[in-house]
C-alpha positions in Angstrom: 10.4 22.7 0.9 13.0 25.4 1.5 11.8 26.1 5.1 12.3 22.5 6.2 15.9 23.1 7.2 14.8 25.8 9.6 12.5 23.4 11.5 13.9 22.1 14.8 12.9 19.0 16.7 12.7 20.9 20.0 9.0 21.5 20.5 9.6 24.3 23.1 11.1 26.5 20.3 8.4 25.9 17.7 6.7 29.0 16.4 3.3 29.1 14.8 5.1 29.4 11.4 7.2 26.4 12.1 4.1 24.4 13.2 2.4 25.5 10.0 5.4 24.2 8.0 5.3 20.9 9.9 1.6 20.6 9.1 2.4 21.1 5.4 5.1 18.5 5.6 2.7 16.0 7.0 0.0 16.9 4.5 2.4 16.5 1.5 3.7 13.2 2.8 0.2 11.9 3.3 -0.7 12.8 -0.3 2.5 11.2 -1.6 1.8 8.1 0.4 -1.8 7.9 -0.8 -0.7 8.4 -4.5 1.9 5.6 -4.0 -0.9 3.3 -2.7 -3.1 4.2 -5.6 -0.3 3.5 -8.1 0.3 0.1 -6.5 -3.5 -0.7 -6.6 -3.6 0.3 -10.3 -0.6 -2.0 -11.1 -2.3 -4.9 -9.3 -5.6 -4.3 -11.2 -3.7 -4.2 -14.5 -2.0 -7.4 -13.7 -5.3 -9.0 -12.8 -6.9 -7.7 -16.0 -4.1 -9.2 -18.1 -4.4 -12.5 -16.3 -8.2 -12.5 -16.8 -7.8 -11.7 -20.5 -5.4 -14.6 -21.0 -7.9 -16.9 -19.1 -10.8 -15.7 -21.3 -8.7 -16.4 -24.4 -8.0 -19.9 -23.3 -11.6 -20.5 -22.4 -12.7 -19.4 -25.9 -10.7 -22.2 -27.4 -11.8 -24.8 -24.9 -14.2 -27.5 -26.1 -17.8 -27.3 -24.8 -17.6 -30.7 -23.0 -14.5 -29.7 -21.1 -16.2 -26.4 -20.1 -19.3 -28.3 -18.8 -17.1 -30.6 -16.8 -15.1 -27.7 -15.5 -18.3 -25.8 -14.4 -19.5 -28.9 -12.5 -16.2 -29.3 -10.8 -16.1 -25.6 -9.9 -19.7 -25.8 -8.5 -18.7 -28.8 -6.4 -15.7 -26.9 -5.0 -17.8 -23.9 -4.1 -20.3 -26.2 -2.4 -17.6 -27.9 -0.4 -16.2 -24.5 0.7 -19.5 -23.5 2.1 
């Protein structure tokens, strides 16, 4: 923003134009901050999706008896957590 340099921290000398510029700065920063948060969220979702895909692949190749025992164990863990 080219007008940023003309803004002064002294609130007694702020004009309506300067205040409008400050509002724009806050708005732009908020959007940039929100976009950064969204990008981080998408990165975490992608990492989680990759981990889940790897887990599904391992489970596809797991023998049925091991899966049954694992399901019982998981059910017991969930019950204990309650």
